[in-house]
N, C-alpha and C positions, 0 to 999 in steps of 0.2 A: 573433262580432261583438257587442259590447255596445251595445245600442240604448237603454238607460235614459236617458242624457242627451238623446238625440234626441227620445224620446217626451215627456219632461218639458218640453223647450223648446217642442215643438209644442202641448202642452196649455196652457202658459202663454200662448203666442201666440194660440191659439184663444179663450182666456178673454178676453183684451184686445180682440180683434177682435169677439167677440160682444157685449161691453158697448158698444163704439163703434158697432155696427151697429144698436142698438135704435132703432126708429123710422124706419129707412131704407127706401126703396122695395124691394119684393121682388126686382125684377130686378137691383138693385145688390148685394143680399145673395147672390143666386144666382150672379151673375158672380164675386164675390169668392171664394166657396167653390168654385166651378168652377176658378178659376185656382189656388187652393190645392191642390185635388185633382189637377190636371194637373201641378203641380210635384212633388208627392209621388210620383205615378206615374212621372214621368221619372226621379227619383232612384232609385226602386226598380228600374226597368228597367236603368239604367246600372250599378247595383251588381250586378245579376244577370249582365249581359253582360261586364263587366270583371272580371278575376280579383282577389280580395281578399287572398289569402294571399301571403306574400312569395315563396315558391318559384315559385308559379304566375305571379305578376306578372313575375318575372324572366324566366321562360321565354317568356312572351307578348312582352315587349319584345325579347328576343334574336331570336325568330322574325320579328318585325316588321322589325328592323334587317336581318336576313339577307335577307328578301324585298325590301327596298328596294335593297340592294347588288346583288342579282341583277338587279333591274329596270334599275338604272343601267348595269350591264355589258352588258346585251343591247340597250339603247337605242342606236339609230344616231345618231351625232352628225354634224352637217355638217362637211365638210372645211374647214380654215382655210388661206387663201392670203395671205401677206404681212400677217398680223395681222387680216385681214378674213374674215368668214364668207362662204362662197360664196353669191352671189346678192345681195350688198349692192351699192349703186351706187358708181361710181368717181368720184373727184374729177377733173374735167377742166376 
């Protein structure tokens, strides 16, 4: 995975944020950089958990789809009577 564009974008963004935050209260600066760090950590964790290579990604989606289909097949559905699901009120 080529991270050079990501790193250069982050560096440029940090430079702009740093110059904008000159003279700001410490708690605002700490909060902003805390949010930035949380965002970067979230992206890193998601990239680590989700497969990145094409073959692995395809296998992951196929397994997910197979699991959902098996779940749907084993799920008990209510019986239908005259177009109504069992347990619905009757028009009288």
